[in-house]
C-alpha positions in Angstrom: 4.1 21.8 31.5 7.5 23.6 32.0 9.1 26.7 30.1 11.1 24.0 27.8 8.3 21.3 27.6 5.7 23.3 25.5 7.8 24.5 23.1 9.3 20.9 22.6 6.0 19.5 22.6 4.6 21.9 19.8 7.9 20.9 17.9 7.2 17.0 18.1 3.5 17.4 17.2 4.2 19.9 14.3 6.7 17.2 12.6 4.2 13.9 13.6 1.5 16.1 11.7 4.5 16.9 8.6 5.0 13.2 8.4 1.5 12.2 8.1 0.7 14.6 5.4 4.0 13.2 3.6 3.1 11.6 0.1 6.0 10.0 -1.9 6.7 10.2 -5.3 8.7 8.5 -7.9 12.3 9.8 -8.5 14.1 9.6 -11.7 17.5 10.2 -12.9 19.3 9.8 -16.2 23.1 8.9 -16.3 24.9 8.4 -19.6 28.3 8.5 -21.3 28.9 11.2 -24.1 31.5 10.8 -26.7 33.1 14.2 -27.4 36.2 15.7 -29.4 38.0 16.0 -26.3 37.0 12.5 -25.1 34.0 10.9 -23.5 32.9 11.9 -20.2 29.7 10.8 -18.0 26.6 13.1 -17.4 23.7 13.0 -15.4 20.3 14.6 -15.4 17.7 14.9 -12.6 14.8 17.4 -12.2 14.5 19.5 -9.3 11.8 21.0 -7.5 10.9 24.5 -5.5 11.0 24.0 -1.8 7.7 25.8 -0.9 9.0 25.8 2.8 11.9 27.9 2.6 10.4 30.0 -0.3 13.5 29.4 -2.5 13.1 28.5 -6.2 15.3 26.2 -8.6 15.5 26.1 -11.9 12.6 23.1 -13.1 15.7 20.7 -14.5 19.7 20.8 -13.8 22.1 18.7 -15.5 25.4 17.7 -13.9 28.3 16.5 -15.6 31.5 14.8 -14.3 29.5 12.8 -12.1 
């Protein structure tokens, strides 16, 4: 193996192992139209998860308005 082939092969093997271990899960997103004194607006709610690989944490839920 050459200087570039060994690290490249390691990357491919790691990626293949991640793909094989992947477990799908249901994803839900709620859309609604709300009436307010200033007028109607669209809102959206979805659940955010923690990203274990990057060590980043997020809120357990988040709402986004004005979609």
